[in-house]
C-alpha positions in Angstrom: 95.0 42.6 -8.5 91.5 44.9 -8.2 91.4 47.6 -10.6 89.5 50.6 -8.9 88.0 53.3 -10.8 86.7 56.2 -8.5 84.5 58.8 -9.5 83.7 62.4 -8.0 82.9 65.9 -9.6 82.2 68.4 -6.7 84.0 69.7 -3.5 82.6 67.5 -0.6 82.8 64.4 -2.7 86.6 64.9 -3.3 86.7 65.7 0.6 84.9 62.4 1.9 86.8 60.2 -0.8 90.0 61.5 -0.3 91.0 59.1 2.4 89.3 56.1 0.5 92.1 57.1 -2.5 94.9 57.0 -0.2 93.7 53.6 1.4 93.4 52.3 -1.8 96.8 53.5 -2.7 98.3 52.4 -0.2 97.5 48.5 -1.0 100.0 48.5 -3.7 100.4 45.0 -5.1 96.4 44.1 -4.0 94.8 47.2 -5.8 95.6 49.7 -8.8 93.7 52.7 -8.3 92.2 55.1 -10.5 90.8 58.6 -10.3 88.2 60.1 -12.7 86.5 63.5 -11.9 83.4 64.8 -13.5 84.3 68.9 -12.6 80.5 68.8 -11.5 82.1 71.9 -9.6 85.9 72.8 -10.9 87.6 75.3 -8.5 86.1 74.1 -5.4 87.0 70.6 -6.7 90.7 71.8 -7.6 90.9 73.2 -4.3 90.4 69.9 -2.4 92.2 67.8 -5.1 95.5 70.0 -4.1 94.9 69.9 -0.3 94.7 66.0 -0.2 97.3 65.9 -3.3 94.9 64.0 -5.8 95.9 63.6 -9.1 92.8 62.5 -11.6 93.6 60.3 -14.2 90.5 61.8 -16.0 89.3 64.9 -15.7 85.6 65.1 -17.9 85.7 69.1 -17.6 81.5 68.7 -17.6 80.7 71.9 -16.0 79.0 75.2 -17.5 77.7 78.1 -15.8 74.2 77.4 -14.2 73.8 73.8 -15.5 70.4 72.1 -14.5 70.7 68.6 -13.1 70.0 66.8 -16.1 73.0 68.2 -18.4 75.4 67.6 -15.8 73.8 63.9 -16.0 73.9 63.8 -20.0 77.5 65.2 -19.9 78.5 62.3 -17.2 76.8 59.2 -18.8 78.3 60.8 -22.5 82.1 61.5 -21.2 82.1 58.4 -18.6 81.2 55.8 -21.2 84.6 55.9 -23.2 86.8 56.2 -19.8 85.1 53.1 -18.1 85.4 50.9 -21.9 89.2 52.4 -22.0 90.2 51.9 -18.0 88.2 48.6 -17.9 87.9 48.9 -14.4 86.5 45.8 -11.9 84.8 47.9 -9.5 83.5 51.5 -10.0 83.1 54.0 -6.5 80.6 56.9 -6.7 80.1 58.6 -3.3 76.7 60.1 -1.5 74.0 61.7 -3.5 75.4 64.2 -6.4 74.2 64.2 -10.1 77.9 62.8 -11.1 76.6 59.8 -8.8 73.9 59.0 -10.5 75.2 59.3 -13.9 78.6 57.5 -13.0 76.0 54.6 -11.4 74.2 54.2 -14.7 77.0 54.8 -17.0 78.9 51.5 -15.3 75.7 49.6 -15.3 75.8 50.1 -18.9 78.6 48.4 -19.0 78.2 45.8 -16.1 80.7 47.0 -14.2 80.0 46.5 -10.3 79.7 50.3 -8.5 80.5 50.5 -4.6 78.2 53.3 -3.2 80.5 54.9 -0.6 78.0 56.6 2.1 75.0 54.9 1.1 71.7 54.3 2.3 70.6 58.0 3.7 67.1 58.6 3.1 65.0 61.2 3.8 62.0 59.1 2.1 60.9 62.4 0.7 61.3 62.1 -3.2 62.5 65.9 -3.6 64.1 66.9 -0.6 66.4 67.5 -1.2 66.1 67.9 -4.9 67.5 66.0 -6.7 70.0 64.0 -3.9 67.1 62.4 -2.7 66.8 60.5 -6.2 70.4 60.4 -6.9 70.8 58.2 -3.7 68.4 55.7 -4.6 69.2 55.2 -7.8 72.8 55.0 -7.1 71.8 52.4 -4.7 69.5 50.5 -6.4 73.0 49.8 -8.9 75.2 49.1 -6.4 76.4 45.6 -6.1 78.6 47.0 -2.4 76.8 49.6 -0.2 79.2 50.9 2.3 76.3 52.5 5.0 78.1 55.4 7.6 75.2 53.8 9.9 72.8 51.2 11.4 69.9 53.3 10.2 71.5 53.4 6.7 72.1 50.0 6.7 68.1 49.4 7.9 67.5 51.7 5.1 68.9 49.7 2.6 67.5 46.5 4.1 63.5 47.8 3.7 64.7 48.5 0.3 65.4 44.7 -0.2 69.1 45.4 -0.8 70.9 42.4 0.0 72.4 42.1 3.5 75.2 40.6 2.0 76.4 43.9 0.3 76.1 46.2 2.9 78.8 47.1 5.0 78.8 49.5 8.1 81.9 51.5 8.4 81.1 55.5 9.7 82.2 58.2 7.3 84.8 59.1 5.3 84.3 62.6 6.2 85.3 62.4 9.5 88.4 60.3 8.3 89.2 63.4 6.6 88.3 65.9 9.3 90.4 64.5 11.4 93.2 64.1 9.3 92.9 68.1 8.7 91.6 69.7 12.2 95.0 67.2 13.6 97.4 69.2 11.5 99.3 71.9 13.3 100.4 73.2 10.1 97.1 73.5 8.6 96.7 77.5 7.7 94.0 79.8 9.9 90.6 81.0 8.3 92.1 84.9 8.5 88.6 86.4 8.4 88.7 89.4 10.9 85.9 88.3 13.0 85.0 88.7 16.9 85.5 86.5 19.5 81.9 85.3 18.6 80.3 84.2 15.5 78.0 81.8 13.7 78.9 80.3 10.7 76.7 79.6 7.8 76.4 77.5 4.6 73.2 77.6 2.1 73.3 76.5 -1.2 70.8 73.8 -1.5 68.6 73.7 -4.6 65.4 73.6 -2.8 66.2 77.1 -0.9 66.4 78.8 -4.3 64.4 81.8 -3.9 62.1 83.1 -1.1 63.8 80.4 1.6 66.9 81.6 0.8 65.7 85.0 1.0 64.2 84.2 4.7 67.7 82.8 6.0 69.2 85.7 5.0 66.7 88.3 6.3 67.0 86.1 10.1 70.9 86.1 9.3 70.8 90.2 9.0 68.6 90.5 12.1 70.8 88.2 14.4 73.6 90.4 13.0 71.3 93.9 13.9 70.7 92.0 17.5 72.5 93.5 20.6 74.5 90.0 21.5 77.2 91.3 19.5 77.4 88.3 17.4 79.6 88.5 14.0 78.1 86.1 10.8 80.5 84.1 9.0 79.2 83.1 5.4 81.0 81.5 3.0 78.8 82.2 -0.6 78.7 78.7 -2.9 79.7 79.8 -6.1 76.4 79.2 -7.9 75.0 82.5 -9.6 71.6 82.6 -7.7 72.8 81.8 -4.4 75.6 84.8 -4.8 73.2 87.4 -5.9 70.7 86.5 -3.1 72.8 86.8 -0.3 75.0 89.8 -1.9 71.5 91.5 -2.3 70.1 91.0 1.2 73.6 91.2 3.5 75.8 93.0 1.7 77.1 95.9 4.0 77.0 95.1 6.9 79.6 95.4 9.1 79.3 92.3 11.5 78.4 89.8 8.3 81.4 88.4 6.6 80.3 87.3 2.8 83.5 85.7 1.5 84.6 83.2 -1.2 84.7 79.1 -0.5 87.5 78.9 1.1 90.1 75.9 1.1 89.1 72.8 3.4 91.6 73.3 5.8 90.9 77.1 6.4 87.4 75.8 6.6 88.3 73.6 9.0 89.6 76.2 11.0 86.3 78.3 10.6 84.6 75.4 12.6 86.7 74.8 14.9 86.4 78.2 16.2 83.1 78.8 15.5 80.1 78.9 18.8 77.2 77.6 16.0 76.7 76.1 12.7 73.8 77.2 10.5 73.6 74.8 7.1 71.6 73.4 4.6 74.2 71.2 3.8 74.6 67.3 4.5 78.3 67.1 5.0 78.5 69.9 7.9 76.0 68.2 9.5 78.4 64.9 10.5 81.2 67.3 10.3 80.4 70.0 12.8 79.6 67.8 15.4 82.8 66.3 15.7 84.5 69.7 16.4 82.0 70.0 19.5 79.6 72.8 17.7 76.0 72.7 17.6 74.3 72.2 14.2 70.8 73.8 13.2 70.3 72.6 10.1 68.0 75.0 7.5 65.6 72.4 6.1 62.5 70.8 6.9 63.7 67.7 6.5 66.9 65.5 7.1 68.4 62.3 5.6 70.7 62.5 8.9 68.3 61.2 11.9 71.2 60.1 13.9 72.4 63.5 14.8 69.2 64.9 15.7 68.2 61.9 17.9 71.6 62.3 19.9 70.8 65.8 19.9 73.8 67.6 18.7 71.6 68.7 15.2 68.2 70.2 15.3 66.3 71.1 12.3 64.9 74.5 12.4 63.4 75.0 8.5 63.6 78.2 6.6 61.3 80.5 8.7 62.9 83.9 9.6 61.6 84.2 13.1 62.1 80.2 13.7 66.0 80.7 12.6 66.4 83.7 14.6 65.0 82.4 18.0 66.9 79.3 17.8 70.2 80.8 16.6 69.8 83.2 20.3 68.7 80.4 22.2 71.9 78.3 21.7 73.6 82.1 21.9 71.9 83.0 25.6 71.4 79.7 26.8 74.5 77.8 28.4 72.4 74.6 28.9 71.1 74.0 26.2 74.4 75.1 24.0 76.5 72.2 26.4 73.9 69.9 25.7 74.3 70.1 22.0 78.1 70.7 21.8 78.7 67.8 24.2 76.4 65.0 22.4 78.1 62.1 20.8 78.3 62.3 17.1 77.3 59.2 15.8 79.3 59.4 12.5 82.4 57.7 12.7 85.7 57.3 14.4 88.1 58.1 11.4 88.5 54.7 10.1 85.8 54.2 7.3 88.3 54.2 4.6 90.1 51.4 6.2 87.0 49.7 6.4 85.9 50.2 2.8 89.0 49.0 1.2 89.1 45.9 3.6 85.9 45.2 2.2 86.5 45.8 -1.2 89.5 42.9 -0.8 87.5 40.7 1.1 84.8 40.8 -1.8 87.4 40.2 -4.5 89.1 37.6 -2.9 92.4 39.0 -2.2 92.3 39.9 1.5 91.2 38.2 4.7 87.7 36.9 3.9 85.0 38.7 6.4 81.3 38.8 6.3 79.8 42.2 6.1 78.9 41.5 10.0 82.3 41.5 10.6 82.2 45.0 10.6 79.5 46.0 13.2 80.5 43.0 15.3 82.1 43.5 18.8 82.9 47.0 17.9 81.1 50.5 19.0 78.0 50.7 20.1 76.0 53.7 20.6 73.3 55.9 19.3 72.5 53.0 16.7 75.3 53.5 15.1 78.2 50.5 14.8 81.3 50.8 13.8 
């Protein structure tokens, strides 16, 4: 019996770990699955836990208002040490690039517990972009014994850093597992926002965009909404006070701009499904929106997900007012450009990443079919340098 402790703390982590936790729970008799949430996000995290029917075994409740990353890291390290001592897991699973991810990996290291990193190997190769996520994922990868890379590009990043090939499994991204489950549910609720026939869906909340970049993003959105194209803008505004203050100061009161609170994942998926374009500084939406056939404009200067840029479904536009306006307008007026992006291949998965991850864990601990990491990529799919 393998005792696996999954640790996560934010809404995106919860979405991406939900199908993994479901798969772990299905291996009764082989795996004992335990869940610890840190509460790095609170309300947004709780929404996802409810949707995917996840009841944490431990909740550290670390969230405080406008907390800096170092405070989150300190609280997670302090809280997790006693949890690890009590739970005594054989393996700790972390996800992605949050401060929870980095701190949980470090806590496991201090207790000499192996770490499995889901969504390993993503890189911009620029330490401060995004901040602090690039550092977080590098630390997590350096401390992990098992690396579940979503793409072959991510695998190569790990190999370039001299991480053992035998520890790397190319699985696809678990967010596609979660997305396809929700998008295919005929009973999932609609987004419920009274918008016109066409709208741009926006998310913007990255720490490196605080201040002038976010202000310029908002100015660009207002110009788009003022344009004669008749397009609406829907912006679920992150709960971070610095994001909310800027967004409401610059965008409130416009009849075509809808500033709404973060919504449950089911409703947000419906919002994506019906949007014309997705404009975002998020990482996960660069993977999710292409799976729904939506062109994505990235409000950053670099991305750790270059596969989607290369496949043609994502474009990096930065945070300059003129560029954002021009790129949105081009997609809304050029049918050929729109179709080329909407129909490009999504390189991030086929909805079976979670099964591959748990199969790999069983194999590594000798309770399932023995397989080497290359077995996850041989003879399967080979598209846009992504194998799964």
